[in-house]
C-alpha positions, 0 to 999 in steps of 0.5 A, spaced: 298 433 376 295 429 371 292 422 373 290 417 368 284 413 368 287 407 367 294 403 369 298 397 369 298 392 374 300 385 375 294 380 376 295 373 378 290 369 373 290 363 378 293 360 384 300 357 382 307 359 380 310 365 378 308 364 371 301 366 373 303 373 374 301 377 368 300 385 366 293 387 366 290 394 365 285 396 370 282 403 373 287 407 377 284 407 384 280 412 387 283 414 394 278 414 400 277 419 406 284 420 409 288 416 404 293 418 399 294 416 392 301 414 390 304 414 383 309 408 384 316 408 383 318 401 385 314 395 389 318 390 394 317 383 393 316 379 400 314 372 402 306 374 403 306 376 396 309 369 394 304 366 398 298 370 396 300 368 388 300 361 391 293 361 393 294 360 401 294 368 403 288 371 400 287 379 401 283 380 407 276 383 405 276 390 403 283 390 401 286 390 394 286 383 391 292 386 387 299 383 390 304 388 393 305 390 400 310 396 400 312 401 395 315 408 394 313 413 389 310 420 389 304 423 392 299 425 387 293 426 391 294 429 398 291 427 405 294 428 412 300 431 413 302 429 405 303 434 400 303 433 392 310 431 390 312 428 396 317 423 395 315 417 400 315 410 402 308 406 404 306 400 407 300 398 403 294 394 404 295 390 397 295 393 390 303 395 390 304 391 384 301 397 380 303 404 377 298 407 382 296 405 389 291 408 394 293 408 402 291 410 408 296 417 410 298 414 417 302 408 413 306 413 409 313 415 411 318 420 407 323 417 403 330 417 408 335 422 406 340 418 401 336 413 399 333 412 392 326 411 390 328 404 388 332 402 394 327 405 399 321 401 396 324 395 400 324 398 407 317 398 409 314 391 410 321 389 413 322 395 418 314 395 420 315 388 421 321 388 426 319 395 429 312 391 431 315 384 433 322 386 436 322 393 438 314 394 441 312 387 443 319 383 444 322 389 447 329 388 444 334 392 447 341 394 449 345 388 451 340 382 449 342 377 444 338 376 437 338 370 433 336 371 426 333 366 421 333 368 414 338 373 416 340 375 409 333 376 406 329 383 407 326 382 414 333 378 417 337 384 414 333 389 417 333 385 424 340 385 424 341 393 423 335 394 428 339 390 433 345 394 432 341 401 433 338 398 439 345 396 442 343 388 442 348 383 439 345 380 432 347 373 431 345 371 423 344 364 421 346 363 413 347 358 408 353 361 404 359 364 405 357 370 400 351 371 405 355 371 411 359 376 408 353 380 407 350 380 414 357 381 417 357 388 413 350 389 416 352 388 423 352 381 425 356 380 431 356 372 430 355 368 424 352 361 424 352 357 417 346 352 417 349 348 412 355 346 416 354 348 424 350 345 429 345 351 430 344 350 438 351 348 440 353 354 436 348 359 439 350 357 446 357 358 444 356 365 442 352 367 448 356 364 453 352 358 454 345 362 455 342 361 449 339 367 445 334 372 448 330 373 442 329 368 436 326 372 430 323 365 427 321 365 419 322 358 418 316 354 423 316 347 422 321 343 425 326 349 426 321 352 431 322 346 435 329 347 435 329 354 437 326 352 443 333 349 445 337 355 442 333 361 446 335 363 453 331 361 459 325 366 460 327 368 452 322 370 446 321 366 440 318 371 435 314 367 429 313 371 423 313 366 417 313 359 416 317 358 410 319 350 412 312 348 415 306 350 418 306 345 423 311 342 428 311 337 434 312 343 439 315 341 446 310 345 451 313 342 457 319 346 455 315 352 454 313 351 462 320 349 465 324 354 461 319 360 462 319 361 454 314 366 450 312 365 443 309 370 439 306 370 432 304 376 428 302 378 421 301 385 419 296 385 413 290 383 417 291 389 422 287 395 422 290 402 419 290 405 426 295 399 428 299 400 422 299 408 423 302 407 430 307 402 428 309 408 423 310 413 428 314 409 432 319 407 426 319 414 424 321 417 431 326 411 433 329 408 427 328 413 421 333 418 423 339 413 423 337 410 416 338 417 413 345 417 416 350 417 410 354 411 414 348 407 414 349 401 410 343 400 405 340 393 403 342 390 397 337 391 392 335 387 385 330 390 380 326 387 375 321 391 371 313 391 373 311 387 367 316 382 369 314 380 376 314 373 374 322 373 374 322 377 380 318 372 384 323 367 381 329 371 384 326 371 391 324 363 391 330 361 389 333 363 395 340 364 393 340 371 393 340 376 399 337 383 400 331 385 397 328 384 390 323 390 387 319 391 381 320 398 378 315 402 374 319 406 370 
């Protein structure tokens, strides 16, 4: 299989808005020991990508400075259990917005049956994140209630589906009727409209007065303070993003009095061994369900790789739902 010397990638010429993104020609990366090289079919756009472009979430030392944390594609240099020609998805250590990317073999999974490469590009970041934070760390399990912020987005939608697979009850917070229809189709058992409902009161109504056992919080700021009153006694707030603020007047006395747990997590800075362990758990516990023909695929919008700026604008306007991916073909 012929591999060119150079490839097209997307570079952020400086920190700023979407228009700082532009195609450049750079060398194809050489995979290191234990790494595969993937010919990229599509790359998902995620919140950390937007933050990196803005200059507030730089790549860790030793990781590619090219934006992009998840891809789908075909193995062109093999390692580990992977063979040349395998169709895969991967959680990558940067470098996803490109025609080729090198990634540790343990962070790669097979494309689930019945998924196109374009659709599957939107799986890794969301399912790795939720597997680690909700399943492995917070212990989401049968009979629990899960309050999901940003429920119509990639991470939120995957959290709803994961909760249903585990026998939990996902409650989705959304801001429009169209998003409410989408998350209901994904499996949300309760809907809260943040534009019209009292979130705390509605959460307690939907949980028999207890509050949610776990809150998946992608908002931060004052929203996290509010979630302290929406979570059940002994509950767990899982903070994975700060879309509404990096600081907040946190009521520490309520954490003590109500025996709450608050945990934060980010995938990017974790070692490859940790990411590989998440991949193993994900493949064993959730991947078979994704291959079921009855499993509902997330909504996918696509843009050409060269139009990455348009893809970022589509994510930032927050009017859509599902995932936006960049396609190389």
